[in-house]
Structures are given as C-alpha cells and as structure tokens.
C-alpha positions in Angstrom: -164.9 74.2 -8.0 -166.7 70.9 -8.2 -164.5 69.9 -11.0 -161.5 70.6 -8.9 -163.2 68.3 -5.9 -163.9 65.6 -8.3 -159.9 65.6 -9.4 -159.3 65.3 -5.9 -161.1 62.5 -5.1 -160.1 60.6 -8.4 -156.8 61.6 -7.8 -157.0 59.7 -3.7 -158.9 57.0 -5.5 -156.3 56.5 -8.0 -153.4 56.8 -5.4 -155.0 54.0 -3.1 -156.2 52.3 -6.1 -152.9 52.0 -7.5 -151.4 50.8 -4.2 -154.1 48.1 -4.0 -153.2 46.9 -7.6 -149.5 46.7 -6.6 -150.3 44.2 -3.9 -152.4 42.4 -5.5 -150.6 42.4 -8.7 -147.2 41.2 -6.9 -148.2 38.3 -4.2 -144.5 38.2 -3.6 -144.3 42.0 -2.4 -147.4 41.3 0.0 -146.2 38.1 1.2 -142.6 39.8 2.0 -144.4 42.8 3.6 -146.8 40.3 5.7 -143.5 38.5 6.9 -141.5 41.9 7.7 -144.6 42.8 9.8 -144.8 39.7 11.6 -141.1 39.2 12.7 -140.9 42.8 13.8 -144.2 41.9 16.2 -142.4 38.7 17.3 -138.9 39.6 17.6 -137.7 43.1 19.0 -134.2 42.3 17.3 -135.9 42.2 13.7 -136.5 45.6 12.5 -132.9 47.2 13.5 -130.6 49.0 11.0 -127.9 46.3 11.4 -130.2 43.5 11.2 -132.1 44.4 8.1 -128.4 44.9 6.7 -127.7 41.3 7.8 -130.6 40.0 5.8 -129.5 42.0 2.9 -126.4 40.2 3.1 -127.4 36.8 3.9 -129.9 37.3 0.3 -127.2 38.7 -1.9 -125.8 35.2 -2.8 -129.3 33.5 -3.4 -130.7 36.7 -5.4 -127.5 36.8 -7.7 -127.6 33.0 -8.5 -131.3 33.7 -8.7 -130.9 36.3 -11.4 -129.0 34.0 -13.7 -131.4 31.5 -13.1 -134.6 34.1 -14.1 -132.9 34.3 -17.7 -132.9 30.4 -17.7 -136.4 29.7 -16.4 -138.1 32.9 -18.5 -137.2 30.7 -21.7 -138.8 28.0 -19.9 -135.2 26.0 -19.1 -133.7 25.0 -15.9 -130.1 25.4 -14.3 -129.3 22.9 -12.0 -125.5 23.5 -11.8 -125.3 27.3 -10.6 -124.3 26.3 -7.3 -121.5 24.1 -8.2 -120.3 26.7 -11.0 -120.4 29.2 -8.2 -117.8 27.1 -5.9 -116.0 26.1 -9.1 -115.2 29.8 -9.9 -114.4 31.0 -6.6 -111.8 27.8 -6.4 -110.1 29.2 -9.8 -110.0 32.6 -8.5 -108.4 31.4 -5.5 -105.7 29.0 -6.9 -104.9 31.3 -9.8 -104.0 34.4 -7.8 -101.9 32.4 -5.0 -100.8 28.7 -5.9 -100.5 29.7 -9.9 -99.3 33.6 -8.7 -101.7 35.0 -11.5 -102.3 38.7 -11.1 -105.9 39.3 -8.8 -107.2 41.0 -12.0 -106.6 38.4 -14.1 -107.4 35.6 -11.5 -111.2 37.5 -11.0 -111.7 37.3 -15.3 -110.4 33.7 -15.0 -113.2 33.1 -12.6 -115.9 34.7 -14.9 -114.6 32.9 -18.2 -115.4 29.7 -16.1 -118.8 30.8 -15.4 -119.1 31.5 -19.2 -117.6 27.9 -20.3 -119.5 26.1 -18.0 -122.9 28.1 -19.0 -121.8 27.3 -22.8 -121.2 23.7 -22.2 -124.4 23.7 -20.9 -126.1 25.7 -23.4 -124.3 23.5 -26.2 -125.9 20.2 -24.7 -129.2 21.5 -24.4 -129.3 23.4 -27.9 -127.2 21.0 -30.4 -126.7 17.5 -28.2 -131.0 18.0 -27.7 -130.1 16.9 -23.7 -133.1 17.9 -21.5 -131.9 20.9 -19.0 -132.5 19.2 -16.4 -130.0 16.4 -17.5 -127.5 18.7 -19.0 -127.3 21.1 -15.9 -127.5 18.0 -13.6 -124.3 16.5 -15.5 -122.6 20.1 -15.0 -123.5 19.9 -11.2 -121.4 17.1 -10.8 -118.6 18.2 -13.0 -118.0 21.5 -11.4 -118.0 20.3 -7.9 -115.6 17.4 -8.8 -113.3 19.9 -10.4 -113.4 22.3 -7.6 -112.4 19.2 -5.6 -109.7 18.4 -8.0 -108.3 22.0 -8.1 -108.6 22.7 -4.5 -107.4 18.8 -3.6 -110.5 19.1 -1.1 -109.2 21.6 1.2 -110.2 25.4 1.4 -108.0 27.9 -0.5 -107.6 31.3 1.2 -109.0 33.9 -0.8 -106.4 37.1 -2.0 -107.0 40.0 0.4 -107.7 42.5 -2.4 -110.9 40.0 -3.5 -111.8 39.6 0.2 -113.0 43.2 0.4 -115.6 42.4 -1.6 -117.2 41.1 2.2 -116.3 44.1 3.6 -118.4 47.3 4.3 -118.5 50.8 2.5 -118.3 53.7 4.8 -118.6 51.3 8.0 -122.5 50.8 7.2 -123.2 49.6 3.5 -122.2 45.7 3.0 -120.4 45.5 -0.4 -122.4 42.0 -0.9 -125.4 44.1 -0.9 -124.4 46.6 -3.3 -123.1 43.7 -5.5 -126.5 42.3 -5.5 -128.3 45.4 -6.5 -126.0 46.4 -9.4 -126.6 42.6 -10.9 -130.3 43.0 -10.0 -130.4 46.1 -12.2 -127.8 44.7 -15.0 -130.8 41.4 -15.0 -133.7 43.9 -15.3 -132.1 45.7 -17.9 -131.5 42.8 -20.0 -134.6 41.1 -19.3 -136.4 44.6 -20.1 -134.6 46.6 -22.6 -132.3 44.0 -25.0 -133.2 41.9 -28.0 -131.9 38.9 -26.0 -134.4 39.8 -23.1 -137.1 40.1 -25.5 -136.2 36.4 -26.7 -135.8 34.7 -23.8 -139.6 35.8 -23.1 -140.4 34.6 -26.8 -139.0 31.3 -26.5 -140.2 30.9 -23.0 -143.5 31.5 -24.5 -143.9 29.2 -27.5 -140.5 28.1 -28.7 -141.9 26.8 -32.2 -143.5 30.0 -33.0 -140.4 31.8 -32.1 -138.3 29.7 -34.5 -140.9 30.1 -37.0 -140.8 33.7 -36.8 -136.9 34.2 -37.6 -135.3 33.8 -34.1 -132.2 31.7 -34.0 -133.3 29.8 -30.7 -130.0 27.5 -30.4 -127.7 30.5 -30.6 -130.0 32.2 -27.9 -130.1 29.2 -25.7 -126.2 29.6 -25.9 -126.2 33.0 -24.8 -128.8 32.7 -21.9 -126.8 29.9 -20.0 -123.6 31.9 -20.8 -125.9 34.6 -18.7 -126.3 32.5 -16.0 -123.0 31.0 -15.8 -121.4 34.5 -15.3 -123.9 35.6 -12.8 -123.1 32.2 -10.8 -119.4 33.0 -11.0 -120.3 36.3 -9.3 -122.1 34.8 -7.0 -119.4 32.1 -6.1 -116.6 35.3 -5.8 -119.0 37.0 -3.4 -119.5 34.1 -1.3 -115.9 33.3 -1.0 -115.0 36.9 0.2 -117.6 36.3 2.9 -115.8 33.4 4.0 -112.4 34.5 3.3 -111.9 31.3 1.4 -113.0 29.3 -1.6 -114.7 26.3 -0.2 -114.8 23.3 -2.9 -118.1 22.1 -1.2 -119.2 25.8 -0.7 -122.9 26.6 -2.3 -124.1 23.0 -2.4 -127.8 22.9 -2.6 -128.1 26.8 -3.7 -129.2 26.1 -6.7 -132.6 25.1 -5.3 -132.9 28.1 -3.2 -131.9 30.5 -6.4 -135.1 28.3 -8.1 -137.5 28.8 -5.4 -136.7 32.6 -5.3 -137.5 33.0 -9.1 -141.0 30.9 -8.6 -141.9 32.8 -5.2 -141.1 35.8 -7.4 -143.8 35.4 -9.9 -142.0 33.2 -12.6 -143.6 30.4 -14.2 -141.5 27.1 -14.6 -143.7 26.6 -17.8 -141.7 29.8 -19.0 -142.7 33.1 -20.7 -142.9 35.1 -17.4 -140.8 36.3 -14.7 -138.7 39.6 -13.9 -135.7 40.5 -11.9 -137.5 42.7 -9.2 -139.6 39.3 -8.4 -136.6 37.5 -7.8 -135.3 39.9 -5.7 -138.2 39.8 -3.6 -138.1 35.9 -3.4 -134.6 35.8 -2.0 -135.3 38.7 0.5 -138.4 36.5 1.4 -136.2 33.3 1.9 -133.5 35.6 4.0 -136.2 37.0 6.4 -137.7 33.6 7.1 -134.2 32.2 8.0 -133.2 35.2 10.0 -136.3 35.6 11.6 -136.3 31.9 12.7 -133.0 32.1 14.0 -133.8 35.0 16.1 -136.8 33.4 17.5 -134.6 30.9 18.5 -136.8 28.3 16.4 -135.9 24.9 16.5 -133.1 24.1 13.2 -135.1 21.0 12.5 -138.7 22.9 12.6 -137.0 25.7 10.5 -136.7 23.4 7.3 -140.4 22.8 7.6 -141.5 26.0 8.1 -139.5 27.3 5.0 -140.8 24.4 3.0 -144.3 25.3 3.6 -144.1 28.7 3.2 -142.3 28.4 -0.4 -145.1 25.9 -1.2 -147.5 28.4 0.2 -146.0 30.8 -1.7 -146.4 29.2 -5.4 -149.6 28.1 -4.7 -151.2 31.5 -4.2 -149.7 33.0 -6.8 -151.4 30.0 -9.1 -154.6 31.3 -7.7 -153.7 34.8 -8.4 -153.2 33.8 -12.1 -155.9 31.8 -12.3 -158.1 34.6 -10.7 -156.9 37.3 -13.3 -154.6 39.6 -11.3 -154.0 42.6 -13.7 -157.1 44.2 -14.0 -158.3 45.3 -17.4 -160.8 47.6 -18.6 -164.1 46.1 -17.8 -163.4 43.5 -15.8 -165.8 42.7 -13.2 -165.4 43.3 -9.5 -165.9 40.1 -8.5 -162.8 39.3 -10.0 -160.6 42.1 -7.7 -163.1 40.5 -4.8 -161.5 36.9 -5.5 -157.8 38.5 -5.8 -158.5 40.1 -2.6 -159.9 37.1 -1.0 -156.8 35.1 -2.3 -154.3 37.6 -0.6 -156.3 38.0 2.5 -156.2 34.4 3.1 -152.4 34.4 2.1 -151.6 37.0 4.8 -153.7 35.1 7.2 -152.2 32.1 6.9 -148.6 33.3 6.7 -149.1 35.0 10.2 -150.5 31.9 11.6 -147.3 29.9 10.5 -144.8 32.9 11.5 -146.7 33.0 14.4 -147.1 29.7 15.4 -143.2 29.4 15.4 -143.2 31.8 18.4 -144.3 28.8 20.5 -141.4 26.5 19.4 -138.9 28.6 20.8 -137.2 28.2 24.2 -137.3 31.1 25.9 -139.0 34.4 26.4 -137.4 37.8 25.1 -138.2 39.3 28.3 -136.4 36.9 30.3 -133.4 38.4 32.6 -131.3 35.0 32.0 -128.0 35.0 30.1 -128.5 34.6 26.3 -126.1 32.5 24.5 -126.3 30.9 21.0 -124.6 27.5 19.8 -123.9 27.1 16.0 -123.1 23.3 15.5 -122.0 22.3 11.9 -124.6 19.8 11.7 -127.3 17.8 13.9 -127.3 14.9 11.4 -124.6 13.4 13.4 -124.9 11.5 16.9 -121.6 12.9 17.7 -123.1 16.6 17.3 -126.2 16.1 18.7 -124.6 14.7 22.3 -122.9 18.3 22.0 -126.0 19.7 21.8 -127.4 17.6 24.7 -124.6 18.1 27.1 -125.0 21.8 26.3 -128.7 22.3 27.0 -128.2 20.3 30.0 -125.6 22.5 31.7 -127.5 25.7 30.0 -130.7 24.7 31.9 -129.0 23.8 34.9 -127.1 27.3 35.1 -130.1 29.1 34.4 -128.8 29.8 30.3 -131.3 30.8 27.7 -129.4 29.0 24.9 -130.4 28.8 21.2 -129.1 26.2 18.9 -128.9 26.5 15.4 -127.6 23.5 12.7 -125.5 24.8 9.8 -126.1 21.5 7.6 -122.2 21.2 7.0 -122.7 24.7 4.9 -120.0 27.0 6.0 -122.2 30.0 4.2 -125.0 29.4 6.6 -123.3 29.0 9.5 -121.9 32.5 8.7 -125.5 33.9 8.5 -126.4 31.9 11.7 -123.0 33.8 13.7 -124.2 37.0 12.3 -127.6 36.9 13.5 -126.3 35.8 16.9 -124.3 39.1 16.7 -126.9 41.6 15.6 -129.3 40.0 18.1 -126.9 41.0 20.8 -126.6 37.7 22.5 -124.4 37.9 25.9 -122.0 35.0 24.4 -121.9 32.6 21.5 -120.4 28.9 21.3 -119.3 27.7 17.5 -118.7 24.3 16.3 -117.2 25.3 12.8 -118.4 23.6 9.7 -114.7 25.1 8.2 -112.0 26.7 10.3 -111.1 29.1 8.1 -114.6 30.5 7.0 -115.8 30.9 10.6 -113.1 33.5 10.9 -114.8 37.0 9.6 -118.0 35.8 11.8 -115.9 35.5 14.8 -114.3 38.8 14.1 -117.7 40.5 13.9 -118.6 39.2 17.3 -115.1 40.0 18.6 -115.7 43.6 17.9 -119.5 44.0 19.4 -117.7 42.8 22.4 -119.3 39.3 22.6 -117.2 36.2 24.1 -117.0 33.5 21.6 -116.0 29.8 22.8 -115.2 27.3 19.8 -115.7 23.7 20.5 -114.3 20.4 19.0 -112.8 22.6 16.1 -111.0 25.7 16.2 -111.3 28.7 14.2 -108.4 30.3 12.3 -107.3 33.8 11.7 -109.5 35.0 14.4 -109.4 35.0 18.3 -111.7 33.1 20.6 -111.8 33.2 24.4 -111.6 29.7 24.3 -111.2 26.4 22.4 -113.0 23.6 24.0 -111.7 20.1 22.3 -110.5 16.7 22.3 -107.0 16.5 21.0 -107.5 15.1 17.9 -103.8 14.5 16.8 -103.1 12.6 19.9 -106.4 10.3 19.1 -105.3 9.9 15.4 -101.9 8.6 16.8 -103.8 6.3 19.2 -106.0 4.9 16.4 -103.0 3.9 14.3 -101.3 2.2 17.2 -104.4 0.5 17.9 -104.9 -0.9 14.5 -101.0 -1.5 14.2 -100.9 -3.3 17.1 -104.1 -5.5 16.3 -102.5 -6.1 13.1 -99.1 -7.3 14.5 -97.4 -4.7 12.8 -98.2 -5.6 9.4 -100.8 -5.4 6.4 -103.2 -3.7 4.2 -105.3 -0.6 5.5 -107.5 1.6 4.2 -108.2 5.3 5.8 -111.7 7.1 5.7 -111.2 10.6 5.8 -113.2 13.5 7.3 -115.2 16.0 5.7 -112.2 18.1 4.1 -111.6 21.4 5.6 -112.7 20.6 8.9 -110.0 20.9 11.5 -111.0 17.7 13.2 -110.3 15.8 9.6 -107.0 17.6 9.2 -105.8 16.8 12.9 -107.1 13.1 13.2 -105.6 12.5 9.5 -102.4 14.1 10.6 -102.4 11.9 13.7 -102.9 8.4 11.8 -100.0 9.6 9.5 -97.9 10.5 12.9 -98.6 7.1 14.7 -98.0 4.9 11.2 -94.8 6.1 10.7 -93.7 3.9 13.6 -95.1 0.7 11.8 -93.3 0.3 8.1 -95.0 -2.6 7.9 -98.5 -1.3 7.5 -99.2 -0.4 4.1 -101.8 2.2 3.4 -103.3 1.2 0.3 -106.1 3.7 -0.2 -107.4 6.9 1.5 -110.8 8.1 0.5 -113.0 11.3 2.1 -116.2 9.8 3.4 -117.3 13.1 5.4 -117.8 11.8 8.4 -121.1 10.2 7.1 -122.3 6.6 7.8 -123.5 6.4 4.2 -120.8 7.8 2.1 -118.3 5.5 4.7 -120.4 2.5 3.5 -120.5 3.4 -0.4 -116.6 4.5 -0.2 -115.7 1.2 1.6 -117.7 -0.8 -0.9 -115.8 0.8 -3.8 -112.7 0.1 -2.2 -113.2 -3.2 -1.5 -113.4 -4.1 -5.1 -110.0 -2.7 -6.0 -108.6 -4.1 -2.6 -110.3 -7.3 -1.4 -107.3 -8.3 0.9 -107.3 -5.1 3.0 -107.1 -6.2 6.5 -107.7 -3.5 8.4 -109.6 0.1 8.4 -109.2 3.2 10.4 -112.3 6.0 10.0 -112.1 9.3 11.4 -115.4 9.0 13.0 -117.6 6.3 14.3 -120.2 7.0 11.7 -118.1 6.3 8.8 -116.4 3.2 10.5 -119.9 1.9 10.7 -120.9 2.4 7.2 -117.1 0.6 6.3 -118.7 -2.5 8.9 -121.6 -2.6 6.8 -119.9 -3.0 3.7 -117.6 -5.6 5.1 -120.4 -7.9 6.3 -119.2 -11.0 8.0 -115.3 -9.9 7.6 -115.9 -7.1 10.2 -114.6 -8.0 13.2 -113.1 -11.5 12.0 -110.6 -10.8 8.8 -110.8 -7.5 8.8 -110.6 -4.6 11.8 -111.9 -1.4 12.1 -111.3 1.3 14.3 -113.4 4.5 14.9 -113.2 7.9 16.4 -115.5 9.6 18.7 -117.3 6.8 20.9 -120.8 7.6 20.0 -123.5 5.0 21.6 -123.7 3.2 18.1 -120.2 3.3 18.0 -119.7 1.7 21.4 -122.7 -1.0 20.6 -120.5 -2.0 17.8 -117.5 -2.3 19.6 -119.5 -4.5 22.2 -120.6 -6.6 19.5 -117.4 -7.2 18.0 -118.1 -6.2 15.0 -116.1 -2.5 15.5 -112.7 -3.3 17.2 -112.0 -0.2 18.7 -113.4 3.8 18.9 -111.0 6.3 20.3 -114.0 8.0 22.4 -114.0 11.5 22.9 -116.7 13.1 25.5 -119.2 14.7 23.3 -121.7 15.8 25.9 -118.6 16.9 28.1 -117.6 19.2 25.3 -120.9 20.9 25.5 -121.5 21.2 29.0 -117.4 22.7 29.5 -118.2 25.1 26.5 -121.2 26.5 28.3 -119.4 27.0 31.5 -116.6 28.5 29.8 -119.3 30.9 28.1 -120.9 31.9 31.2 -117.5 32.2 32.8 -116.2 34.8 30.1 -119.7 36.6 30.3 -119.3 37.2 33.6 -116.0 38.4 33.0 -113.7 36.0 34.7 -110.8 34.4 33.4 -110.7 31.1 31.1 -108.3 29.1 29.6 -107.5 29.7 26.2 -107.3 25.9 25.4 -109.3 23.0 27.2 -108.6 19.7 26.3 -111.0 17.0 27.0 -108.9 13.5 27.3 -109.6 11.0 24.5 -109.7 7.1 25.5 -109.3 4.0 23.5 -112.3 1.7 23.9 -112.5 -1.9 23.1 -114.5 -4.9 24.2 -112.6 -5.3 27.0 -113.5 -2.1 28.5 -116.3 -0.8 27.0 -118.9 -2.1 29.8 -117.1 0.5 32.0 -116.7 3.6 30.1 -119.7 5.8 30.7 -118.7 8.5 27.9 
C-alpha cells in the first residue's frame, strides 16, 4: 500500500512537474496564455467562439509565411522577400486565371512555381553569388513587388471564384484559412523534425563550416531551404488574396517583419540552430491576439503600435533570459536554476499583464455604457485628410452620445479586413468604413451585413457588397474641375504631369477618370507623364523630382491630393507658383495655406470633417431603423488665392 501511495504521489508530482517544465521551457506559450487570460478579463467580447476563430483567421497568413521563414532562420539565414513573393504569387494566379484564361488548377500551380522560382533565385544569389542573405532577399523584395505591379498594372485583379472559397468556412464554422494554416504547420513540423533536409537546416545553422566538413552539401541545401520559404510565401499569398477576393499588388507589405517576429517570439534564434514550427505558430497567435484584443479594447491605433512593439521586445528579452538561465532541466540541475526560471517567467507574466492592463485606461468608453457603439475603420491616419474625417466623426459622436472606436488600417487591405471582422464579432451597432481598397473590403462588409450590422462607407465606395449609405465627395466631378482649372490657367495649351493616387482605391480611379474627362475639352494640353505617388507627400517629392529630369519644361501639375501636390511644390522650388502651376485635391489645412501663399495655384476642396460628421449621423439613423439615402454627395469647390480666405472647409 505504501508503494501504491508513493507511486500515486510521484505520478501527481510528475504531472504537475511536467506542466511546470512545459511552461518554463516554452516562454512563448506562457506569454500566450497570460495574454489570453488578460484579454478575457479586460474584454467580455474576447473569449467567444466567433472571436477566437476570428483570431485564428487573422493569424493564418502571418503563420504560413512564418513557417517558411522558420526554415531560413533555423539555418542562420534571413528572408525579407516573403511578403512581396506572396503578393507576386497571388497576382500571377489571378492574372493567369482571368486575363490569360489559364485553367484555375494550372494557375494555382503557376503561383506555387512563382514562389519556388523566387526562393531558388534567393538561394543561388546567397550560395553561389556569395551575397549576404539580407541583401539578396532585400533585392528580391523589390523585384517581386515591382513585378506584381507590372503584371497587375497597379490595380487589384479579381480572384477566381473557385479559389476565393479559400476565404470561406467549412460547415459554416471552420474558417478555411485556419485549416490551411494547420496543414502547412504540420508540413513544416514534419520537414523540420523528420526529414534529412530538416536536420541539415539545424546543422547549417549550428555551424555551417562544420556541416560542410562533415560532407553536407551546404550550397544545394540552401537552395532547397529558400525554395521551401518561397512555397510557403506563395500559399500565404493565395490565402490572403482569397480572403480579400482580389490579388492586391501592394498586399502583404511589411508582413516579412511580422513573420520574422513570430519566429523569434516562438523561440528561434536569429543566430541559427534553434526553432520549431509549434513555437512559430504560438508567436503568430500572440501577434494576432494582441491586435484583436487592442481593437476590442478601443485602444488608439497609434498606441497599438507602441504596445505591440514593446511586447515583441519583451518576448525576445525574456526568451534570452530563459536561455541564459538554462531552461531545460537536466539530471542534477540545481534548484536555484529552476528558481531563476520561475522568477523570470513570473516577472514576464507581471509585466505583460501590466502592459495589456494599462491599455484599458486608453480606450474611450466603458463596456458597461448604454451608449450606441460604432466602429470607424480609416484607410490611414498618416494623412491630414483622413485625420480630419476622424475629427469630424469624433466630434459628432461625442455630441450624439455615441461610443466610437477608431482604427487605422495603415493602407493595408488585409489589416482593415481584420479590423472589420473584429468590429463584427464584438457586436457593434454600426460600422463606418473608409476602404483601403474598394474590392478588398467586400467580404468583410458582407459578413457585417449577415450579422445585421449597418455599414456606412465614407469617401470611398465598396464594390460587390451593399452598404446602407455612401458618404463621399464627387471625385469624378472634382477631377474634371481640376483639369479645367489647370487648362484655364495655362490658356488651353502646355505640358503637364499628373501625380496619381494609390492604385486600387476608388478615389484614385475616379479622380483619374475626372482628369481624363476634363482634359478632353483641351486638346492643346499635353500630358507628358503620369506616375503614382500613393497620396504621400514624400513620394510626391521624389516622383516629381524624377519627372523634372526628363521634363524640365513642364508648365503644370495635377495631383490627386494636396499631400502629393505639396511634395511636387517642394521639388519645383522657385518654379512653383511662377513658371509652373500646381493644382491639388482635398483642401487640407496645409494645402489651403499653400494656396494662400501662392505656391499652390488651386485645390479642389472637399470637406473631410463634414464627411465624418455626416457618416456618423447616417450610421446612427440606420442603427435606429430610419431610412437613409444610398448616396450622400458632399460638394467640392475650387479654392484659389482669391477665395481661400472665405473658405471654411
């Protein structure tokens, strides 16, 4: 009996000891558990089946990319090209299946082959060209992104319907992206743990020279390693495009950094030799849980970036401390080592909870409030125009007693899809969306419609999905006004350049159409160049500086927004407002100031704060079941030096 009691005690101790060792040896798993508990305590909307599946969907693309990057990092390499390769592979699939008329099955194979080719090129440059992995993959990042833009001509390409089902659910509850993530994770785990190439990765990462001396064909193995990374990037690109129902040439921009962060958070070392697929999955889930939870807590979009950066740094710091403390217990290990480990993870848990808990003080409303709740997803808050939309919306929401959550998609259609899914799963009363891309927002808007949540589009429309109302300026009419203004200024003849907006947005397309329509009436006006500058002032400066080298005698500039116009003015220097006339679009404070100063000839002024105000008003009316107009047009006006003083905006 004594023996039985001893066995029972030992068994119980062994079970608890095993759990303790599991948590101590897996810092990322501990951090994930702490985050889930903290988010559940802070938000009642977090720990629901729908939201947890939502987190899985949002982690899928990052996780699939990160599985491929794990192979590279384990072998002491780096791959910065995976985001661009994902976009290129998706673009190849969409273009070949639609424009080229290739059968969908072959188009999918072409997309995978694209990823393999990109990976092999990386491997050849690194193994045989002796380029550092950082430089080789940085070059591929640029090449793949450029090819994606060339093939798509800068515009999204609709995805074949059969492939778009990858963004659907199985049985009405299991998201296909989650299933694909699991399958790719199992493949990665099998390759790393059960194959010759997997063992080679660890050997190369541990000591490349020793691996070579032991007879391992390092150069050929590296070709295979980077090819694997390319395959996983291609699959991630297809899954991402399926979610958005279109291949976006700018998709997955910056995702390579998330993928690397997920691998490192998951316990891999950038020095090589360590890492596993399960750790990478946990790292991707940590990033997804953070973003999802911070959205639900209504944390400022700017503070979200700060919190995520701090948590990533903490995860790596504590993993480093764990390694120094010797996390894996061995026979005869001193209890002090385990004490240090426990202290390390106790501190990690306390700091993580403190950081996440502090965010609850940053959100604008209480979950217990009876006020109507709305979400506003803006394409970017790195542009004064959209900042003014937010200001108008927030002012109206405060006036009407509305609890408004504002998110910043950072011009990333996938990130905006995640934010809209978070709004839907948290049961907001209404959603206002300013789409990054009019096509890519369709699936998320459809999901909100199915959940009976009213959706108001602001400034840009949503294609292939119905919204309760569109609040926008007439971009086509505004474009025509801009064309007429520059033509009148130049007396009906002269050379001009056009700075286009961000490809894929309805605003860019409609304004470009308006420019073209307006210039038809002035055959003496010659457009010598049209280049995109993505609605960005810095890009406007760079693009205009380049165009002046080829066209120094240009007499006029039309820019699709004031930010690009201000960049062009900077490039023109003393010519601006004298020998070269510049017309912008939006009527932002900086733009109007330049009009008053004479460097910007005119701006086709919208009223962005009014767009935000009217959007909230319509969302509240739709929430109450009142009838709203399908399209609400806010008028535009040409503002010049003569009337700028009287323009209120």
